[in-house]
C-alpha positions as CSV (number, residue, x, y, z in Angstrom):
1,M,-16.8,13.4,-8.8
2,K,-15.2,10.0,-8.7
3,T,-14.6,8.3,-5.4
4,A,-11.9,6.1,-3.8
5,L,-11.8,4.0,-0.6
6,S,-8.7,3.4,1.5
7,I,-8.6,0.3,3.7
8,A,-5.6,0.7,6.0
9,G,-4.3,1.6,9.4
10,S,-4.6,5.1,10.9
11,D,-1.5,7.2,11.6
12,S,-2.4,9.9,14.1
13,S,0.5,12.2,13.0
14,G,-0.8,12.2,9.5
15,G,2.3,11.1,7.7
16,A,1.3,7.7,6.5
17,G,-1.6,5.2,6.6
18,I,-5.2,6.4,6.2
19,Q,-4.3,10.1,6.7
20,A,-1.7,10.0,3.9
21,D,-4.1,8.1,1.7
22,L,-6.9,10.6,2.1
23,K,-4.6,13.5,1.4
24,A,-3.2,11.8,-1.7
25,M,-6.6,10.8,-3.1
26,T,-8.1,14.3,-2.5
27,L,-5.1,16.1,-4.1
28,N,-5.3,13.8,-7.1
29,G,-9.0,14.6,-7.8
30,V,-11.3,12.1,-6.1
31,Y,-13.6,12.0,-3.1
32,A,-11.7,10.0,-0.5
33,M,-13.2,7.6,2.1
34,S,-11.8,5.2,4.7
35,A,-12.2,1.8,6.4
36,I,-9.7,1.6,9.3
37,T,-8.0,-1.6,10.1
38,A,-6.1,-0.4,13.2
39,L,-5.7,2.8,15.3
40,T,-2.3,4.0,16.3
41,A,-1.0,6.7,18.7
42,Q,2.2,7.9,17.0
43,N,4.2,10.9,15.9
44,T,7.4,11.6,14.0
45,T,9.4,9.9,16.8
46,G,7.6,6.6,17.2
47,V,4.6,4.6,18.0
48,R,3.0,4.8,21.5
49,A,0.0,2.5,21.3
50,I,-2.0,0.5,18.8
51,E,-5.5,-1.0,18.7
52,E,-6.6,-3.3,15.9
53,V,-10.3,-3.2,14.9
54,S,-12.4,-6.4,14.9
55,P,-13.2,-8.1,11.6
56,Q,-16.9,-7.4,12.2
57,F,-16.3,-3.7,12.7
58,L,-14.2,-3.5,9.6
59,A,-17.0,-5.2,7.6
60,H,-19.4,-2.6,8.9
61,Q,-17.2,0.2,7.7
62,I,-16.8,-1.2,4.3
63,D,-20.6,-1.9,4.0
64,A,-21.4,1.7,5.2
65,V,-19.2,3.1,2.4
66,F,-20.4,0.8,-0.4
67,E,-24.1,1.1,0.4
68,D,-24.1,4.9,0.2
69,I,-21.1,6.2,-1.8
70,R,-19.8,3.3,-3.9
71,P,-16.0,3.7,-4.5
72,D,-14.7,3.8,-8.1
73,A,-11.4,2.4,-6.7
74,V,-10.0,0.8,-3.5
75,K,-6.5,1.0,-2.1
76,I,-5.6,-1.7,0.5
77,G,-2.7,-0.9,2.8
78,M,-1.7,-2.2,6.2
79,V,-3.6,-5.3,7.3
80,A,-1.9,-7.2,10.0
81,S,-4.1,-10.2,10.6
82,S,-5.5,-13.0,8.4
83,A,-9.0,-12.5,9.9
84,L,-9.1,-8.9,8.6
85,I,-7.7,-10.0,5.2
86,H,-10.4,-12.6,4.8
87,Q,-13.1,-10.0,5.7
88,I,-11.8,-7.5,3.2
89,S,-11.7,-10.1,0.5
90,E,-15.2,-11.3,1.2
91,R,-16.8,-7.9,1.2
92,L,-15.0,-6.7,-1.9
93,A,-16.1,-9.8,-3.7
94,F,-19.6,-9.3,-2.6
95,Y,-19.7,-5.8,-4.1
96,Q,-17.9,-6.9,-7.2
97,T,-15.2,-4.2,-6.7
98,Q,-13.0,-3.0,-9.5
99,N,-9.8,-1.0,-9.6
100,I,-8.2,-2.5,-6.5
101,V,-4.6,-1.4,-5.6
102,V,-2.9,-3.5,-3.0
103,D,0.2,-2.1,-1.2
104,P,1.4,-5.4,0.5
105,V,3.0,-4.1,3.7
106,M,4.9,-7.1,4.9
107,V,8.6,-6.3,5.2
108,A,10.6,-3.5,6.7
109,T,13.3,-1.8,4.7
110,S,15.7,-3.6,7.0
111,G,14.4,-6.9,5.6
112,A,12.6,-7.9,8.8
113,K,9.2,-9.6,8.3
114,L,6.4,-7.6,9.9
115,I,3.4,-9.9,9.8
116,S,2.8,-13.5,10.6
117,D,3.1,-16.3,8.1
118,E,-0.6,-16.9,8.4
119,A,-1.4,-13.3,7.4
120,I,1.1,-13.4,4.5
121,E,-0.5,-16.6,3.2
122,A,-4.0,-15.0,3.5
123,L,-2.7,-11.9,1.6
124,K,-1.3,-14.1,-1.1
125,S,-4.4,-16.2,-1.6
126,K,-7.1,-13.6,-1.0
127,L,-5.9,-10.1,-1.9
128,L,-3.3,-10.4,-4.6
129,P,-5.5,-12.3,-7.1
130,I,-8.2,-9.7,-7.0
131,A,-5.8,-6.7,-7.4
132,T,-5.7,-4.5,-10.4
133,V,-2.1,-3.9,-9.4
134,I,0.1,-4.6,-6.4
135,T,3.0,-2.3,-5.3
136,P,5.7,-4.2,-3.4
137,N,9.0,-2.7,-2.5
138,I,12.1,-4.8,-3.1
139,E,11.9,-6.6,0.2
140,E,8.3,-7.5,-0.3
141,A,8.9,-8.6,-3.9
142,E,11.7,-10.9,-2.7
143,L,9.3,-12.5,-0.2
144,L,6.5,-12.9,-2.7
145,A,8.7,-14.3,-5.4
146,D,11.0,-16.2,-3.2
147,Y,13.8,-14.7,-5.3
148,S,16.8,-12.5,-4.3
149,I,16.9,-9.1,-6.0
150,K,20.3,-7.5,-6.5
151,N,19.8,-5.4,-9.7
152,E,17.2,-4.3,-12.2
153,Q,17.3,-7.6,-14.1
154,D,16.3,-9.3,-10.8
155,M,13.5,-6.8,-10.3
156,M,12.1,-7.8,-13.7
157,K,12.4,-11.5,-13.0
158,A,10.7,-11.2,-9.6
159,A,7.8,-9.2,-10.9
160,Q,7.3,-11.8,-13.6
161,I,7.3,-14.6,-11.0
162,I,4.8,-12.8,-8.8
163,S,2.5,-11.9,-11.7
164,E,2.4,-15.4,-13.0
165,K,2.0,-17.0,-9.6
166,Y,-0.8,-14.8,-8.3
167,Q,-2.3,-13.7,-11.6
168,C,-1.9,-9.9,-10.9
169,N,-0.2,-6.9,-12.3
170,V,3.0,-6.0,-10.3
171,L,4.6,-2.6,-9.9
172,C,8.0,-3.5,-8.3
173,K,9.4,-0.4,-6.7
174,G,13.2,0.1,-7.0
175,G,14.0,2.8,-4.4
176,H,17.3,3.1,-2.6
177,R,18.1,-0.6,-2.7
178,I,18.4,-0.8,-6.5
179,N,18.2,2.4,-8.4
180,D,17.1,6.0,-8.5
181,A,13.4,5.4,-7.9
182,N,12.9,3.4,-11.1
183,D,9.8,1.1,-10.9
184,Y,9.0,-1.9,-13.1
185,L,5.5,-2.9,-14.2
186,Y,4.8,-6.4,-15.3
187,G,1.5,-8.3,-16.0
188,E,-0.8,-9.3,-18.8
189,G,0.0,-6.9,-21.5
190,F,2.5,-4.9,-19.4
191,D,6.3,-4.9,-19.5
192,Q,7.4,-1.3,-18.8
193,W,9.8,0.7,-16.7
194,F,8.8,4.0,-15.0
195,Y,11.9,6.1,-14.4
196,G,12.3,8.6,-11.6
197,Q,14.9,10.8,-10.1
198,R,16.1,10.5,-6.5
199,I,14.9,13.4,-4.4
200,D,17.2,14.4,-1.4
201,N,14.6,14.5,1.3
202,P,14.9,12.4,4.5
203,N,11.1,12.7,5.2
204,T,10.1,9.6,3.2
205,H,7.7,8.1,5.7
206,G,4.5,7.3,3.9
207,T,5.8,7.4,0.4
208,G,4.5,3.9,-0.4
209,C,1.0,4.8,1.0
210,T,1.0,8.0,-1.1
211,L,2.0,6.3,-4.3
212,S,-0.5,3.5,-4.1
213,S,-3.3,5.9,-3.1
214,A,-2.5,8.2,-6.0
215,I,-2.6,5.3,-8.4
216,A,-6.0,4.3,-7.1
217,A,-7.2,7.9,-7.5
218,Y,-6.3,8.0,-11.2
219,L,-7.8,4.5,-11.8
220,A,-11.0,5.8,-10.3
221,Q,-11.1,8.6,-12.8
222,G,-10.8,6.2,-15.7
223,F,-7.1,6.5,-16.6
224,S,-5.3,3.4,-17.8
225,L,-3.0,1.6,-15.4
226,V,0.1,2.9,-17.1
227,E,-1.1,6.5,-17.1
228,S,-2.3,6.2,-13.5
229,I,1.2,5.0,-12.4
230,R,2.9,7.8,-14.4
231,Q,0.8,10.5,-12.9
232,A,1.1,9.1,-9.4
233,K,4.9,9.0,-9.6
234,D,4.9,12.6,-10.9
235,Y,2.7,13.6,-7.9
236,L,5.0,11.8,-5.4
237,S,8.1,13.3,-6.9
238,G,6.6,16.8,-6.6
239,A,5.7,16.2,-3.0
240,L,9.2,15.0,-2.0
241,A,10.8,17.9,-3.9
242,D,8.8,20.4,-1.9
243,G,10.9,19.2,1.1
244,L,8.3,19.7,3.9
245,D,10.0,19.2,7.3
246,I,7.8,19.0,10.4
247,G,8.0,17.8,13.9
248,Q,11.0,17.2,16.2
249,G,11.7,13.7,15.0
250,S,15.0,12.9,13.4
251,G,13.7,10.5,10.9
252,P,10.7,8.5,9.7
253,M,8.4,6.6,12.1
254,N,9.1,3.0,12.9
255,H,6.6,1.0,10.8
256,A,8.5,-2.2,11.8
257,F,7.7,-1.6,15.4
258,L,4.1,-0.8,14.6
259,L,3.4,-3.9,12.6
260,K,5.2,-6.2,14.9
261,Q,3.1,-5.0,17.8
262,L,0.0,-5.5,15.7
263,N,1.0,-9.0,14.9
264,T,1.7,-9.7,18.6
265,Q,-1.7,-8.3,19.5
266,A,-3.4,-10.5,16.8
267,N,-1.7,-13.6,17.9
268,Q,-2.6,-13.0,21.5
269,G,-6.2,-12.3,20.5
């Protein structure tokens, strides 16, 4: 059985982060493992408390996985500090890791920046160049490309700018800002749209985590990048169409609050 590792934050209610990653990886056919960057106490109504792990402890987690059950793919999600980013980059380089999917969690859907400039620069220089593919949403793509995105043509231009600047393949996710869940892949040998249909489901917390983890799962099994994205989008669409509604919360959890608190904690530390 193929294996995949998620390096991300924990969501105690199971909707996003490590928990969503493990579910997506398992349901898409691989043995899932984790290295946790931060603990959170949260549910469908909000975040109550957070604790970021130390860079040394994160390195121990990654080493423990690679030394026993080497992952065939790695997904990197929420990493709020530059020290953790540097540690991830160093350990993955040491193990000559392949099939790396980076979900660059940097910007809220409101457009608010969620992590410090220092952490963003570390992500740009250390994680993007080693990625097999990165999966920014529109707000994140605008930040990485320094380019305003108003339509699908702008999506294509931004993806090209990011790919050429950081030498990585880019899956720019359209979502509600631009289109009906149409995503654009650009990179060396790639120039392709993946079309999707909008699903009327308000419970979209964790969709980015799920998509990137599913892509990693298919890469781990030896599928091409294009086929991995296609199957991951099919899986996510099916999950949203099922319309699972749990908890008493009226909407998705506040990731902006979570990451801002992590950033504050990192700066104080």
